[in-house]
C-alpha positions in Angstrom: 92.1 -23.0 30.2 90.3 -26.4 30.4 88.2 -27.6 27.5 84.9 -29.2 28.3 83.2 -31.9 26.2 79.8 -33.5 26.8 79.2 -37.0 25.4 75.6 -37.7 24.3 74.3 -41.2 24.0 72.7 -42.1 20.7 70.3 -45.1 20.4 70.2 -46.9 17.1 67.0 -48.9 16.5 67.4 -51.9 14.1 70.4 -50.1 12.6 71.1 -52.7 9.8 67.5 -53.0 8.6 65.9 -49.6 9.1 68.7 -47.1 9.5 69.6 -44.9 12.5 67.2 -42.8 14.6 68.1 -40.4 17.5 66.1 -40.2 20.6 65.9 -37.2 23.0 67.7 -37.6 26.4 67.7 -35.7 29.6 71.1 -35.2 31.2 70.9 -36.1 34.9 73.4 -36.3 37.7 74.7 -39.7 36.6 78.1 -40.2 35.0 81.4 -38.8 35.9 84.3 -36.8 34.7 88.0 -37.3 33.7 90.8 -34.9 33.1 94.1 -35.3 31.2 96.4 -32.8 29.5 94.3 -29.8 30.4 91.2 -31.4 28.9 88.2 -32.0 31.1 85.7 -34.5 29.8 82.2 -34.8 31.3 80.1 -37.9 30.5 76.7 -38.9 31.7 73.8 -41.3 31.2 70.3 -40.0 30.9 66.8 -41.2 30.6 64.6 -40.8 27.5 62.7 -37.6 27.4 60.3 -37.0 24.5 58.4 -33.9 25.7 58.7 -30.6 27.5 58.6 -30.8 31.3 58.7 -28.1 33.9 58.3 -27.4 37.6 59.3 -24.5 39.9 62.9 -25.5 40.2 63.5 -27.7 37.2 62.8 -27.6 33.4 63.6 -30.2 30.8 63.7 -29.1 27.1 65.2 -31.0 24.2 67.1 -33.3 26.5 68.7 -30.6 28.7 68.0 -29.9 32.4 68.0 -26.3 33.6 67.7 -25.7 37.3 66.8 -22.6 39.3 67.4 -23.8 42.9 67.2 -21.2 45.6 69.1 -22.3 48.6 68.3 -20.4 51.8 71.3 -19.3 53.8 71.7 -16.9 56.7 75.4 -16.0 57.0 76.4 -14.2 60.1 79.7 -12.2 60.2 81.5 -9.4 61.9 83.8 -7.0 60.2 86.7 -6.2 62.5 87.0 -2.5 61.5 83.5 -1.3 62.6 83.3 -3.5 65.7 86.7 -2.7 67.3 85.3 0.3 69.1 81.5 -0.2 68.9 79.1 2.4 70.0 76.9 -0.4 71.3 78.5 -3.6 72.6 78.0 -6.6 70.2 77.0 -4.5 67.3 79.1 -3.0 64.5 79.0 0.7 63.9 77.0 1.9 60.9 78.9 5.2 60.3 78.9 4.7 56.5 75.1 4.5 56.5 74.7 7.4 58.9 76.9 9.5 56.6 74.9 8.5 53.5 78.0 7.0 51.9 76.9 3.4 51.1 76.1 3.2 47.4 72.9 1.6 46.2 74.9 -0.5 43.7 77.1 -3.2 45.1 80.9 -2.8 44.6 81.1 -6.5 43.8 81.0 -8.5 40.5 77.2 -8.9 40.2 76.5 -5.1 40.5 73.4 -5.8 42.6 71.3 -2.8 43.4 69.0 -1.9 46.3 66.5 0.9 47.0 67.9 3.9 48.9 65.2 3.4 51.5 67.1 0.3 52.8 69.6 2.7 54.3 67.0 4.6 56.3 66.6 1.7 58.7 68.3 2.4 62.1 69.0 0.3 65.2 70.3 -3.3 65.3 69.3 -4.1 61.7 70.8 -1.0 60.2 73.1 -1.7 57.2 76.9 -1.6 57.7 78.0 -2.2 54.2 77.8 -4.6 51.2 79.5 -8.0 51.5 80.1 -10.9 49.0 78.9 -14.5 49.6 80.1 -17.5 47.6 79.2 -21.2 47.5 81.9 -23.5 46.3 81.9 -27.2 45.3 82.2 -29.7 48.1 84.6 -31.7 45.9 86.8 -28.7 45.1 86.9 -25.7 47.3 88.4 -23.6 44.5 85.4 -24.2 42.2 83.0 -21.3 42.4 79.3 -22.4 42.0 77.6 -19.1 42.8 78.4 -15.7 44.2 76.1 -13.0 45.3 76.1 -9.6 47.0 74.4 -9.2 50.3 73.8 -6.4 52.8 75.4 -6.7 56.3 73.3 -5.6 59.3 74.9 -4.2 62.5 74.1 -7.5 64.4 76.1 -9.5 61.8 73.2 -10.9 59.7 73.7 -10.9 55.9 70.5 -10.3 54.1 69.1 -9.8 50.6 69.1 -6.4 48.8 65.8 -5.5 50.4 67.7 -5.3 53.7 65.4 -7.8 55.4 64.9 -11.1 53.5 67.0 -14.3 53.7 69.7 -14.6 51.1 68.9 -17.0 48.3 71.8 -18.7 46.4 71.6 -20.5 43.1 73.1 -24.0 43.5 72.0 -27.6 43.9 70.6 -28.5 47.3 73.6 -30.3 48.8 76.7 -29.5 50.8 78.9 -26.6 49.8 81.8 -24.6 51.2 80.6 -21.1 52.2 82.8 -18.1 51.7 82.2 -14.5 52.8 84.3 -11.5 51.7 84.5 -7.7 52.1 86.2 -5.1 50.0 88.9 -4.2 52.6 88.7 -7.1 55.0 90.2 -10.6 54.4 87.6 -13.2 53.5 86.9 -16.5 55.3 85.6 -19.9 54.3 84.0 -22.7 56.2 86.5 -25.5 57.0 84.0 -28.1 55.8 81.1 -28.2 53.3 77.8 -27.2 54.8 74.5 -28.8 53.9 72.1 -26.2 52.3 68.5 -26.6 51.3 65.6 -24.8 49.7 63.0 -25.3 52.3 65.1 -24.7 55.4 67.2 -21.6 56.2 70.7 -22.6 57.2 72.6 -20.4 59.6 76.3 -20.1 59.0 77.8 -18.2 61.9 81.3 -16.9 61.2 81.2 -14.8 64.5 81.1 -18.0 66.6 84.6 -18.9 67.8 83.5 -22.6 67.7 82.7 -22.3 64.0 85.6 -23.9 62.1 87.1 -21.9 59.3 89.5 -22.9 56.6 93.2 -22.3 57.3 95.0 -21.0 60.4 93.9 -17.8 62.1 91.4 -17.1 59.3 89.7 -14.5 61.5 90.6 -12.0 64.2 89.5 -12.9 67.8 87.8 -10.0 69.5 88.0 -9.1 73.2 84.5 -10.6 73.5 85.7 -14.0 72.2 83.7 -13.6 69.0 85.5 -13.7 65.7 85.6 -11.1 62.8 87.1 -10.8 59.4 90.6 -9.2 59.6 90.6 -5.5 58.5 93.3 -3.7 56.7 93.3 -4.8 53.0 93.4 -1.3 51.7 95.4 -2.5 48.6 92.7 -5.0 47.6 95.2 -7.8 47.2 93.9 -10.3 49.7 96.7 -9.4 52.2 97.3 -7.0 55.1 100.8 -5.5 55.3 102.1 -2.6 57.4 105.7 -2.3 56.2 107.6 -3.3 53.1 106.8 -3.4 49.5 103.2 -2.5 48.5 102.1 -2.1 52.1 98.6 -1.0 53.0 99.7 1.9 55.2 101.4 3.5 52.2 98.3 2.9 50.1 96.4 5.0 52.6 99.2 7.7 52.6 99.3 7.9 48.8 95.5 8.4 48.7 95.6 11.1 51.3 98.4 13.0 49.6 96.7 12.7 46.2 93.3 13.8 47.4 92.5 17.0 45.5 90.9 18.5 48.6 94.3 18.2 50.4 95.8 21.1 48.5 98.4 21.7 51.2 99.5 18.0 51.2 99.1 17.6 55.0 100.0 14.1 56.1 97.3 14.4 58.8 94.6 15.2 56.3 91.3 13.2 56.5 89.7 12.0 53.2 86.0 11.3 53.3 83.8 9.0 51.2 83.1 5.4 50.5 86.8 4.5 50.4 88.7 1.2 50.4 91.4 3.0 52.4 88.9 3.5 55.2 89.5 0.2 57.0 87.4 0.9 60.1 84.5 2.0 57.9 83.8 5.3 59.7 83.7 7.2 56.4 87.1 8.8 56.9 90.5 7.6 55.7 93.4 8.8 57.8 97.1 7.9 57.5 98.4 9.9 60.5 96.9 11.6 63.6 94.1 10.7 65.9 92.1 7.4 65.1 94.1 6.8 61.9 93.5 3.7 59.8 97.3 2.9 59.5 97.5 2.1 63.2 94.7 -0.6 62.8 96.9 -2.2 60.2 100.0 -2.0 62.3 98.2 -3.5 65.4 96.8 -6.4 63.3 100.2 -7.2 61.9 102.2 -6.9 65.2 99.6 -8.8 67.2 98.8 -11.5 64.6 99.2 -15.0 66.2 101.4 -16.1 63.3 103.8 -13.2 63.8 105.5 -14.6 66.9 108.6 -12.4 66.3 106.5 -9.2 65.9 108.0 -8.3 62.6 106.4 -5.1 61.2 107.0 -6.5 57.7 104.8 -9.6 58.4 102.0 -10.2 56.0 98.6 -11.5 57.0 97.3 -13.4 53.9 93.8 -14.6 53.2 93.1 -18.2 53.9 90.5 -18.4 51.2 91.8 -20.3 48.1 91.6 -18.5 44.8 88.5 -19.5 42.8 88.0 -20.7 39.3 
């Protein structure tokens, strides 16, 4: 773990004749940082501040600056699972919403909540599921600046918890790497930092095949030419595997066989619910039989562009670097 130090500047007036006095300073963006031996030292120069000062996005108190920037971002993304066999071309299926299975509390770290009425909306803007959006430092794509839950509409738009509004992220208005993740799909990150602002909504379209993402084959290419997050991470380990140790197909099988409703231990049993094992997001987890989830994992592994020898033990790993 890195240790952080902040160096404050002390001004001495007429030190030898009148003693020392300390002035209040505001810490601004000047200065730099240095690291050595696991220690990270931050140092900065500031301007004298002798009173309280505040504005909508900035407050200065006792020499410290606190910001509450709200960057407007409109991520657009497809999840491969619900768009492989769409009921309507170009739109993801919203089976989880139709079955009343999407929780009003996000499954991600911020535990964001929404009103149940959000899931009563139908049509192109109906909610497919929760997703997780991150902003990372332009100088270090492993440094997480802000993460937030959002709701994904059928047309690919990621919106705020009211199901309509633009997503606002807390970070300085500058360029950032943008990451989008889903609980059983592999996440993706922009290849380059993207300029974000408070007064302009920036569209970040992960569905566009011309949009550059970080790493090779970061997303699946659909038959339409659009791109989508790879599905199949039923084990929640940032990888998709069909065969071998800790594979996702076995994760589904183990869940099916352990389901208390499957008292006869049928391998073809269908488990229902808001399940990470349900990789096509139809509300049903199946290991074997018609429209089973295991086959989606198998198809992704065997057809992955990196698996040129078609090994069933091939692993599709996320291209998003771990964050800190």
